[in-house]
N, C-alpha and C positions, 0 to 999 in steps of 0.2 A: 504495499501499499503504501502512495505516498504523502507526505506529512507536510515537505516543505520542496518547495522550487526556488532555486537562485540561477538567473541568465540573464538575457539581453531581450530588450522587446522590442520581435520584429514585424508584429501588426497590433495596431489598435482599433479594435472597432467599438460598435455602440456600448454593448454590454461586456466585452473581451477581451482580452488579449492572448495574443501566441507570444511565449516567453521559449527562446532557444536556450536548452542546458545542453552542453557536451554535445552540441551538434542534434540534438532531437528537438523540435519544436513543440510545445504542450500547448494547447487550447485552454485557456482557465477562464471561466465565465465570474464575473468580479459585481457583489453586491453595487447599488449605488453609491453607498459611503467610500467604498473603497475608491472607484473611478473618481468621485470629487478629489480624495486624498492623491492621484494619480496623474491629475491631469497635466502637469509639468510634464511629465517622461515625453520624450524623443521615440520613434519608430523608426526602423531602418534596417538597413546592414550598414556592416562596417563598425567602427568605433565610436560612430556617430548615435546610436542606438543604444538608451539608456541601460543603466544596469538595474535589475528589481528582483527581491527576493519577498516572496509571498508563501503565507503558513495556509495550506492547502487542507481543504474536507475532500475527500473522494469520496463519492457515490454511484455506487453499481448493486442493481439486485438482479434475483433473477429474472421477474418482469422488466425491469430495464438494464439488461448484461451491459450495454454499449457505458463504460465509466465515464463521472461528469465530475469536473476541476472546478472546487467552486473556493477562490480567492479571496485569502484577508490579511489586510498589513499588520495584524498583532493578534499574537493570541489570546488577547481578553475580548474580542470583536468573535474568534472565530468560537470562544467557551460559551459566549454571550447565544451565538447562532443553534450551536448544539443544544443550548436548553429550548430556544424557540422549537428547534425540529422536534420533540419528545413532545408538542401538545397535538392532541388530535387535530386530523385534517390539516395539519402543517407539514407539508413535506420540504424538502431541502430548496427546491427550486422557488417555491411560494416563500419560504423562510429566508431565501437569498436577495429576494426582491423588494420584500417587505423593507430591508434594511435602509431606507433611507433618509434617514436622521444618524446622529451621532447615537450609539449603545449608549451612554448614559441617560440621554433623551427620553430613548423609549424603553429601559429599563426602572427610569422615574416614574413615565406612563404608566406602568403595568402595575407599580409599588402602589401608586395611587388610585388603583381601579378607574383610570380615564379610558374607559370603551371607545369616546369620541374623538380621540386623540389617536389610537388604535386603528379606527375604522381608514381615517385619512390616509394610510400607508397605503403604497400598492399591496394590492390583491387582495386585503385585509375587511370582509364584510363585515356584518353584525356577529353573526354565530362564533367566526375565528375571534374575534375580539373577545369575546365571550368567555372561550375556551381558554385563550392567554391568559388573561384575567386570575380563571378558577385555578388554571395549574401553575403559573409562576408567581403569582402576587408574593407568597413568601420565599421565592428564591432569586431574587435578583436585585437586593440591596446594596450588593458589592459593588455591581454594574453602575448602579445608578449613582454611586459614590467618585466615580472615575472621572479626571481631570481630564482637557483635553492638551493632547499632546502628552500623556503618560508615556513612559518607556514602555517597548513592546518586548514585554520580556514574559517568559511561560508565567501563566497561571498554574501555582500548584495548589495542589486541593489539601482543605485541610481537614484535619481530623475531625469526629464527630463530637469530641468533649477535649477540657485542658483547663489545668489548675490554673489558677487566677494569673500568676505572672508569665507561664506559658501563653495562656488565651492574649495577653495581651502584646509579649511579643509576636507572636504570629500575625496578629490582625494588624500592629502596626508595622512590620515588612510589606505586605499587601498594601497599605494603605498607601507605602512611600513610593515603594520599587513598582509597583504594578499600578497604580490607579494614580499616581502623580500628586502625592499631596507633600507638601513640606513637612518636614522631620517635628519641628515644634508643633504644628497645626492637626499632626497624625495622633500626637501623643495627649493633646488636649483634648479632642474627640473621643477618645479614648477614655478620659478619665471624668469625662461630662459623663458619657453615656452607662460607666459604672457606677455613678455616684445616682443617677438617677435611677438607675435599677440594680441592684447588687446582685440579683440572682442570676444573672446571665452565668452559662455555663458552657456555653456553645459560639464558634466564629458564627454561624448565620444568625444567633440570635443578637451578637455586639454589632456587627454590618448592621442591621435590623434597627437596632435601639439607634445609631450612628445617624442613619437615615432619618429617622423620624425627627432626633433634634435638630439636623440640618431644616428642616421643612418647618419647625416653629419660628 
């Protein structure tokens, strides 16, 4: 399975690119957010073509044996996309086309149960919006906290539970290294959240409380 691709942009089409890696050209579908992020890239042959590295979601099924490669500019965007794909009636292509706004904005809309916002995304009708809110509302606080321009580092899976010191350290690392917060800001967000709700026992609960606090 293909996890990442790095090479030169040979073609830029409306919703995809052809990326040449080691002499092989890969056609990669791009969500709208990725297309916007890559507008400055130059396609062509030789050294004038831009270099590009993409995080890849590889999709192939028995019913659709021809592989589809969907590209993202960060692990965080791909991780959020993989959450969307778990929703009933939201397949990979629907989820990819729906990502027409920054992940943090879409995640915040899901967290606040804003079905109207979700219905405005490409391909998301009333029933899909309801399904997304019902299945993901409690799982997106971390993504809603992402800052624009956050470093594209792998998003590590958090353990189900941790002691208070370990919990603070783990969530601080995610806020700073993956979601783009300043170290002092991350420390304050965690301290405030734990003061409001001392019974927090898991990273997901802490992210949720931090997000709730930021909305106030």
